[in-house]
Backbone bond lengths (Angstrom), bond angles and torsions (degrees), N, CA, C in turn:
res aa  C-N    CA-C-N  psi(-1)  N-CA   C-N-CA  omega(-1)  CA-C   N-CA-C  phi
1 M - - - 1.432 - - 1.526 109.77 -
2 V 1.328 117.23 -43.88 1.463 120.17 -177.72 1.517 110.28 -65.26
3 A 1.330 116.09 -48.45 1.467 119.66 -179.35 1.528 110.65 -61.46
4 E 1.306 116.40 -40.16 1.462 120.03 179.51 1.535 110.96 -63.61
5 N 1.334 116.85 -41.07 1.461 119.64 179.39 1.529 112.22 -69.18
6 I 1.316 117.67 -33.41 1.471 120.28 175.52 1.529 109.34 -63.80
7 K 1.324 115.14 -44.19 1.465 119.76 177.87 1.536 110.21 -60.78
8 R 1.319 116.61 -43.15 1.466 121.01 -179.96 1.534 111.34 -64.61
9 L 1.336 116.91 -35.79 1.465 120.38 175.82 1.525 111.07 -61.49
10 N 1.333 115.38 -44.77 1.469 120.46 179.54 1.524 112.06 -63.40
11 E 1.314 116.31 -27.72 1.473 121.16 -178.69 1.529 111.57 -96.33
12 N 1.322 116.71 8.23 1.471 122.75 -178.56 1.534 112.75 55.38
13 K 1.304 115.58 37.63 1.466 121.62 176.62 1.524 108.89 -102.58
14 S 1.323 116.26 162.47 1.463 119.74 178.40 1.534 110.03 -71.32
15 L 1.319 114.91 149.36 1.469 120.78 -178.08 1.516 110.51 -82.17
16 K 1.325 114.96 152.05 1.458 120.29 174.09 1.522 108.68 -86.37
17 E 1.315 115.81 139.13 1.457 121.19 -179.02 1.523 110.41 -78.84
18 Y 1.324 115.80 136.07 1.461 121.06 175.74 1.519 109.10 -81.56
19 R 1.303 115.83 129.69 1.465 121.30 176.58 1.523 108.01 -127.00
20 P 1.325 117.20 110.05 1.464 119.42 -179.00 1.525 110.88 -66.39
21 G 1.314 115.42 149.96 1.457 120.62 177.60 1.520 111.04 -80.15
22 N 1.296 115.42 -175.81 1.459 120.52 176.85 1.519 109.11 -66.86
23 M 1.310 115.43 135.67 1.453 119.14 -176.36 1.521 111.26 -105.71
24 A 1.313 113.90 148.72 1.455 120.95 175.31 1.523 107.69 -129.21
25 M 1.317 116.28 152.84 1.454 120.57 179.24 1.523 108.18 -145.41
26 V 1.317 115.54 134.48 1.457 121.18 178.90 1.524 107.30 -126.92
27 I 1.330 117.21 119.47 1.458 121.70 -177.36 1.533 109.43 -122.22
28 P 1.333 116.28 105.27 1.459 118.66 175.93 1.531 110.02 -79.12
29 L 1.305 116.02 142.73 1.464 121.85 176.67 1.519 108.24 -127.10
30 G 1.301 116.03 94.29 1.460 120.76 -176.16 1.515 111.04 75.91
31 R 1.326 115.98 -165.32 1.464 120.38 -176.49 1.523 113.42 -72.77
32 N 1.306 117.37 -35.74 1.457 119.99 -171.49 1.524 115.13 -121.42
33 G 1.302 117.98 6.91 1.458 119.97 -177.70 1.517 111.55 -115.80
34 G 1.315 115.43 175.94 1.449 120.09 175.72 1.509 112.47 145.06
35 A 1.317 114.27 175.24 1.458 121.29 178.23 1.516 108.68 -147.34
36 S 1.314 115.89 152.29 1.467 121.59 -179.69 1.513 109.96 -136.31
37 Q 1.318 116.12 142.56 1.458 120.90 168.69 1.516 106.23 -114.38
38 L 1.304 116.74 120.79 1.460 122.80 -176.64 1.526 110.29 -86.55
39 P 1.342 117.85 161.96 1.468 120.44 -178.07 1.521 114.80 -56.20
40 N 1.324 117.60 -26.13 1.468 119.85 179.60 1.528 112.89 -84.15
41 G 1.351 116.95 3.16 1.452 121.62 179.02 1.517 114.28 93.99
42 M 1.318 116.95 -11.16 1.459 120.85 179.62 1.527 110.39 -67.37
43 V 1.325 116.56 141.63 1.458 121.93 178.16 1.519 108.18 -107.05
44 A 1.336 115.74 132.10 1.461 120.89 -178.14 1.522 109.44 -120.40
45 G 1.300 116.40 157.49 1.461 122.54 -177.48 1.513 114.22 -92.12
46 S 1.315 113.75 -158.06 1.456 120.98 -171.03 1.529 113.91 -66.26
47 F 1.323 119.15 -34.22 1.467 119.74 -177.60 1.531 111.00 -61.43
48 L 1.303 116.64 -50.19 1.465 120.15 -179.98 1.520 111.09 -67.10
49 T 1.315 117.04 -39.87 1.468 120.80 179.07 1.519 110.38 -60.15
50 K 1.301 116.38 -45.97 1.472 120.93 179.06 1.523 110.42 -63.23
51 S 1.313 117.55 -38.33 1.459 121.40 179.13 1.526 111.65 -67.02
52 I 1.323 117.11 -38.66 1.465 120.98 -179.03 1.519 110.67 -69.82
53 K 1.307 116.92 -48.26 1.459 120.81 -176.36 1.523 111.92 -75.07
54 G 1.321 117.19 -33.94 1.452 119.84 -178.76 1.511 111.80 68.59
55 K 1.309 115.67 -167.77 1.464 119.16 -174.93 1.521 113.55 -80.53
56 D 1.333 117.95 -16.21 1.467 118.68 -175.25 1.531 113.49 -114.62
57 M 1.339 117.63 14.51 1.471 122.07 177.38 1.536 112.28 57.61
58 L 1.329 116.57 31.48 1.463 124.22 178.94 1.534 114.11 67.65
59 T 1.326 117.61 12.71 1.467 118.74 -178.90 1.527 112.58 -72.97
60 S 1.328 118.12 -23.31 1.468 120.04 -178.57 1.519 111.66 -60.74
61 R 1.330 118.41 -33.73 1.462 120.24 179.74 1.518 111.34 -64.94
62 Y 1.342 117.21 -32.50 1.460 119.68 -179.31 1.523 111.61 -77.35
63 W 1.327 117.04 -33.29 1.461 119.40 174.19 1.531 109.52 -63.54
64 K 1.325 117.44 -41.57 1.464 121.30 177.36 1.518 111.06 -64.00
65 L 1.322 116.72 -41.42 1.452 121.64 179.00 1.533 111.13 -59.39
66 M 1.331 116.29 -36.69 1.466 121.21 179.16 1.527 112.24 -86.83
67 K 1.347 115.72 3.43 1.475 122.35 -179.32 1.528 111.32 56.11
68 Q 1.335 114.66 45.53 1.453 122.22 179.74 1.519 109.73 -125.27
69 K 1.335 115.89 158.34 1.454 120.16 174.56 1.515 108.94 -85.07
70 M 1.335 115.04 136.97 1.452 119.17 177.45 1.519 109.58 -72.22
71 P 1.332 118.10 131.58 1.476 119.88 179.81 1.525 110.93 -63.54
72 T 1.284 116.01 149.11 1.470 121.27 176.40 1.512 108.96 -109.12
73 N 1.323 116.09 157.89 1.476 119.74 -178.36 1.483 111.41 -76.93
């Protein structure tokens, strides 16, 4: 979007408006607590938050993305 708008500025065209998508937020609080706001606006408690984050706070996906082994304790 940014690159496209820069190009449009150079061509003296109107800019495209940025419209953010639906947002979600997951906030863990300790081992068993937390709260989540889902993209549809629904708010969920600790059970769903714990299920979403899992035991590794979603870090395993980034280790896989970097093609590395996740360290163990």
